[in-house]
ZAGU-461255 format. One record per residue: residue number from 1; x, y, z of N, C-alpha, C, CB in turn. Coordinates in steps of 0.001 Angstrom, whole numbers, plus 524288, in hexadecimal, padded with zeros to 5 digits. Glycine has a CB too. Layout:
! residues N
 num   n.X   n.Y   n.Z  ca.X  ca.Y  ca.Z   c.X   c.Y   c.Z  cb.X  cb.Y  cb.Z
 NUM     X     Y     Z     X     Y     Z     X     Y     Z     X     Y     Z
...
! end
This chain:
! residues 65
 num   n.X   n.Y   n.Z  ca.X  ca.Y  ca.Z   c.X   c.Y   c.Z  cb.X  cb.Y  cb.Z
   1 13556 DC0C4 1CDF6 13590 DBAB4 1D04A 13A1B DB875 1CF30 13175 DB6DB 1CE2C
   2 13B20 DB3E6 1D2B8 14002 DB14A 1D2A7 13D6C DAC04 1D1CB 143E5 DB200 1D7EE
   3 14133 DA77B 1CF27 13EB1 DA3BF 1CD8A 1425B D9E54 1CEF4 13D60 DA4E7 1C7CA
   4 13F0D D9AE6 1D116 14225 D967C 1D181 13F22 D9356 1CD6F 142A6 D93FD 1D761
   5 142A8 D8FE0 1CB9C 141F6 D8AE0 1C8FF 140EF D861B 1CC63 14684 D89DD 1C5F3
   6 13C05 D834D 1CBDB 13BB7 D7E7C 1CDAF 13A68 D79E4 1CAD8 138F5 D7EB9 1D0FC
   7 13FC1 D77D6 1C821 13EBC D73C4 1C427 13B14 D6E50 1C49A 143A3 D722A 1C30B
   8 13BA3 D6E02 1CB18 13A41 D68D0 1CE04 133EE D6AE8 1CEF9 13E8B D674A 1D47E
   9 131F9 D6E61 1CD23 12B24 D6F7C 1CF44 12837 D6D5C 1CA28 12903 D7766 1D096
  10 12619 D6938 1CC3B 12294 D666B 1C7AF 11D2A D65CC 1C807 12413 D6151 1C6DA
  11 119E7 D68B4 1CCD2 1151D D67C5 1CA99 11192 D6BE6 1CE92 1137E D60FF 1CAA2
  12 10C5F D6BB3 1CFEC 10A78 D6FA7 1D2C7 10AD3 D6F25 1D7A6 1061C D70A4 1D1D5
  13 10BD7 D6AAE 1D8D0 10D0F D693F 1DE62 112C7 D6C3E 1E055 10D91 D626A 1DEBB
  14 1163C D6CC8 1DD3D 11BA6 D6E65 1DEAD 11B03 D74E3 1DD96 120B8 D6B0E 1DAB0
  15 1170B D75E3 1DBA7 1169F D7C70 1DB04 113DD D7CBA 1E007 112F3 D7F6C 1D544
  16 11122 D79D0 1E312 10CD7 D7B6E 1E734 11126 D7B37 1EC74 106AC D7671 1E79E
  17 11499 D7692 1EC63 117DD D7589 1F04B 11BDE D7B83 1F02D 11B05 D6F55 1EF0B
  18 11E49 D7CFB 1EBE8 121B3 D81C4 1EBB9 11CFF D871D 1ED39 124F7 D8239 1E4BB
  19 119BE D866B 1EBC0 11560 D8C1E 1EB7A 11401 D8C5D 1F26B 10DB9 D8AA3 1E691
  20 112D7 D88DB 1F42A 11177 D891A 1FA31 11600 D8A6B 1FCAF 10F54 D83F0 1FCB4
  21 11AD6 D885D 1FC11 11F39 D895F 1FF31 1213D D903A 1FE54 123F3 D84BA 1FD41
  22 120FE D9187 1F98C 123DB D9675 1F851 11EC7 D9B0E 1FA13 12615 D9696 1F0F8
  23 119E7 D9877 1FAD3 1156A D9B57 1FCE9 11690 D9C3E 2028F 11019 D9857 1FC23
  24 11793 D973B 204BB 118CF D97A3 209DD 11CF8 D9AA6 20C76 11969 D9388 20B13
  25 12064 D9BA1 20924 125F3 D9EC3 209A0 12575 DA4DA 20784 12ACE D9B89 205C4
  26 11EEA DA5ED 20665 11DC7 DAC3B 205C3 12207 DACAA 1FFAA 12088 DB102 20CC5
  27 1225B DA938 1FCD7 12596 DAC05 1F902 12111 DAC8E 1F318 12C07 DA7E4 1F7E3
  28 121C4 DB0DE 1F0EB 11E6A DB127 1EBAF 12168 DADBC 1E83E 11DB5 DB738 1E8FE
  29 11E26 DABB7 1E5DB 12002 DA777 1E1D0 11AA9 DA69D 1DDBF 121E5 DA129 1E558
  30 11E0A DA442 1D7FC 11B27 DA287 1D467 11D3A D9CB6 1D303 11B24 DA666 1D014
  31 11AFE D9814 1D1C6 11BD0 D93FF 1D127 11A57 D92C9 1CC69 11A4C D919D 1D468
  32 11E5B D918B 1C743 11C94 D8F7D 1C3C5 11E02 D8913 1C19C 11D7A D931C 1C0D1
  33 11AC4 D861C 1C0D6 11B36 D8116 1C1E9 11F17 D7F0E 1BA9F 11394 D7E39 1C3B2
  34 11AFC D8219 1B7F6 11DC9 D8149 1B2F6 12384 D81B0 1B188 11BCE D844A 1B008
  35 124BD D8619 1B3D1 12A78 D8810 1B2F6 12D94 D861B 1B7DB 12ADB D8ECF 1B269
  36 12A37 D83B3 1BBB9 12E58 D8178 1BEFE 131A2 D8700 1C2AF 132D6 D7DE1 1BA5B
  37 12DC7 D8A70 1C3AE 13013 D8EBA 1C67A 12D6D D90FE 1C9BE 131AB D922A 1C3D3
  38 130C9 D939F 1CECE 12D40 D9668 1D3B6 12FC9 D9B70 1D393 12D9B D937B 1DA48
  39 12C70 D9EB1 1D24B 12E02 DA50C 1D29D 12E11 DA66C 1D6EF 12AD7 DA8EB 1D030
  40 13158 DA94E 1D95B 130FF DAC56 1DF32 13187 DB1FD 1DE4E 135D7 DAA97 1E388
  41 12D89 DB571 1E138 12C7F DBA99 1E012 12F5B DBCA6 1E5FD 12574 DBBFE 1DEBC
  42 1346D DBF2A 1E48A 13727 DC09A 1E915 13D4A DC0BC 1E9A4 1355A DBD6A 1ECA1
  43 13E9C DC1B6 1EC43 14518 DC214 1EB49 14839 DBBE1 1EB8A 147FA DC658 1F0C4
  44 14DFD DBE03 1EACE 150D2 DB8FB 1EA90 15044 DB5CC 1F008 156F2 DBA22 1E93A
  45 14F2E DB77E 1F3E3 14F11 DB4F8 1F970 14A20 DB17E 1F999 14EDA DB981 1FE4C
  46 14588 DB2C7 1F6DE 140B0 DB015 1F531 141C5 DABDF 1F1C7 13D08 DB391 1F29D
  47 1443B DAC59 1EDF2 1461A DA858 1E9EA 14879 DA3F4 1EC67 14A02 DAA91 1E616
  48 14C57 DA6A2 1F0BC 14F43 DA16D 1F429 14C90 D9E62 1F760 15353 DA2E4 1F7C9
  49 148B9 DA102 1F98C 1448C D9F88 1FCB4 140A7 D9AF4 1F9FA 14186 DA4B4 1FDFA
  50 13FF1 D9C53 1F57A 13C01 D9878 1F2FA 13F8B D94E1 1F05B 137B1 D9B15 1EED4
  51 14422 D95A1 1EEE4 1486F D9184 1ECF9 147C3 D8CBA 1F164 14F52 D9468 1ECFC
  52 1498A D8F32 1F65E 14ABE D8B4F 1FA39 14486 D87BF 1FB4B 14D5B D8ECD 20016
  53 13F87 D8A22 1FB89 13B95 D8880 1FC8A 13A27 D83F2 1F918 13898 D8C47 1FCA4
  54 13BC9 D8516 1F3D3 139BF D813B 1EEC7 13E02 D7D0E 1EFD1 13A06 D8431 1E7A0
  55 142B3 D7E45 1F0C6 146D6 D7887 1F1CC 144B0 D760C 1F6DF 14E51 D7A10 1F302
  56 14262 D7882 1FA5A 1417B D7578 1FF8E 13C74 D71BE 1FE02 14018 D79DE 20522
  57 139A2 D73A8 1FA8B 1359D D7108 1F7F4 13669 D6B4E 1F51B 133FE D74A7 1F446
  58 13C44 D6B97 1F25B 13D6A D675A 1F0CF 13E54 D6818 1EAFA 139B7 D63C2 1F260
  59 13DD5 D6D9C 1E955 13DF3 D6E49 1E383 143E3 D70C9 1E39D 138A1 D727A 1E0B4
  60 14589 D71BE 1DEA0 14ACA D72D7 1DD0C 14A68 D789D 1DA3E 14D14 D6E0F 1D913
  61 149D6 D7C32 1DCAE 14943 D81E4 1DB05 14F06 D82C3 1D876 147C7 D864E 1E06E
  62 14E23 D86EA 1D322 152C0 D889D 1D16A 1510D D8EF5 1D127 154B9 D8589 1CBC8
  63 1550F D91B3 1D2F3 15455 D974F 1D248 155A6 D9802 1CC81 157F8 D9AE0 1D633
  64 151FF D9C46 1CAA5 15234 D9E01 1C500 1550F DA11D 1C49B 14E44 D9FB3 1C2A7
  65 15A2B DA21A 1C12E 15E2D DA66B 1C174 15AC5 DAAFA 1BE68 1646F DA4B9 1BE56
! end
C-alpha cells in the first residue's frame, strides 16, 4: 500500500468526500482519520492519481517517503 498524508483531513465529512472521489476513480483505498492518512492499493500511477484527486478536493496531500 502507498500512503498519502492528509494533515488537513479533519472530520467524517472530509473522509466521505475523499472516499467518494477515490471510489468514483476506481482506486482501492483505505482512509484513516485518526492518522490522517489515505492508503492506496496499487502502483505509483495509482498513487499519483489519488494525490491529484485529493488535491483537487482542496486538501493538501503529502506523499509518504
